[in-house]
N, C-alpha and C positions, 0 to 999 in steps of 0.2 A: 794522718797518723803514720808515724815512722816506726816500723817493726823490724826486728832483725836480731841476730845473735849479738851478744855483748862484745863491744870493742870493734865493731865493723865500720863505724863512722856515721851513725845516725845523727848525732849532735853536730858533727862537722858539716854534714849535708844540710842540716837545718840552718846553721850559721851562713852557709853559702847562699841559701834561698832567701835568708833575711838580710843579707848584705852587711854583716858585721859579726863580732864576737858576742852574741846574745847569750848563748849557752856555753857552759864550761866544757872544755875538752881536755883530754890527756895526751901525753906524748905517745908516739908510735914506737912499739918495741922493734928493735932491729932484728931480733931472732925470727919473728914470723910476720912482721909488717902490720900487726894488728894494734889497735889502740888500747889504752888502759881503760878499765871499767870505771867511768866517772859518773855517769847518770845513775842516781839512786832513787829518783822519784819521777813521776810524770810531770811534764811541763806543758801548759797551754799557752801558746804565744800567738798574739794577733798578727796577721800578715798585713803588710802595707797596702795591698790592693783589695783587702777584704778577706774574710774567712779567717781560719785559725789553723795552726799547726800544733800537733801534739807529739812531743818527743817522749819516748818511753825507755825505761831501762832495758837491757838486753833480755831476750827470752832464752831459757835454757833448753827447752824441748817443746815440741808440738806433737801431740798424740794424733795418730791417724785413724783411730778407731771410729768406724762409721763413715769414713771418708772415701770408700772404695770408688764410688762413681767420680768424685772429683779427681782422684789419683789417676783413674783411667783417662780422663780428659787431658790432664797435664802431660801424660805420656802416650798420647793417641797413636803416634807413629809406631811405638814399640808394641802397644796393644794390637795394632793392625797386623803386624808381622806375627805376633803370638797366636792370633786366630788362625794362621796358616800352618802352625806346627803340626807334625804328624800326630802327636799325642796331646790330648786335652789337658793333661796335668804336667806338661813339659815345664821343667825348672830352668830351661835355657842354660844348662850347664854343659852336658856332653851327650845329650840324647840324640839318637839318629833322627834326621828329618826335622831338626829345629830351624825354623825360618828366622828366628831372632839371631841365632849364631851366624847363619848364612848372611843376613843383612849386616851384621857387625863386620864380618870378613870382607864383604864387598864395599864397605864404607858407607852404606845407606843409613846406618845408625852410628852416631858419635859414641865412642867407647866411654868417655867421661859421663855422658848423659845416661848411658846404660848402667853405669856404676851407681849413679844417683837413683835410678829406677830400682835397682836391686836393694839399695839401702832403705828406701821408702817401703818397698814390698816386705822386707824382713821386719820392719817396724810394724807394719799393718798386721802381718801374721802373728807377731808377738802379742799385739793388743787384742786380737780376736781370741787367742789362746788364753789370755788373762781373764777375759770376760766370760768364757765358757768353762764351767766347772769340770766337765768331762775332759776337755782338751787340756786344761791346766793339770789335772790329775795324770793324764797320759804323759805330759811333758815332764812332770816330777818323777814319774816312774822310769822314764827313759834316762834321765840324769842320775837316778839312783843306781840303775844298772851300770852306767858308764863309770860312776865312782867306785862301785864294788869291783868292777873289772880292773880299774887302775890300782886299787888297794891290793888286790890279789896279785897283780903283776909285780907290784913293788915288793910284796912279801916274798915272791919267788926269786926276785933278783938278789935280795939280801939274805936268803937262806943258805 
């Protein structure tokens, strides 16, 4: 099964594995080097040596809710450094004694990989908040306060 974001080349990879133009592919955009969204349905294609390949349309999003253990395994090296942070609730932003920040500065953690870790972690926190009514209410209240403060500030500027 080939899974991935839309336009990343799943059908092109399938064609390379199959040794010909079996599946339709689109041209690559010059702006970002990504393909056009061509696959609209799943295709089951028999492989010459046995087995089968399934080409799928691109996926838009993957929810991380309930996947904390798997995420921890994917980013094991970051989690290992995180366990060494001075504070248990370290956000790895600017806290003193942050072992993750120290590892980033020393080159032990790749900055691009840490950025992916942060993105996945934000998504995980968002999904947990969505599932927990108390956390969802707290989040709504926080944004309500922010919006009120912004409106008040805008009113003061225009007065």
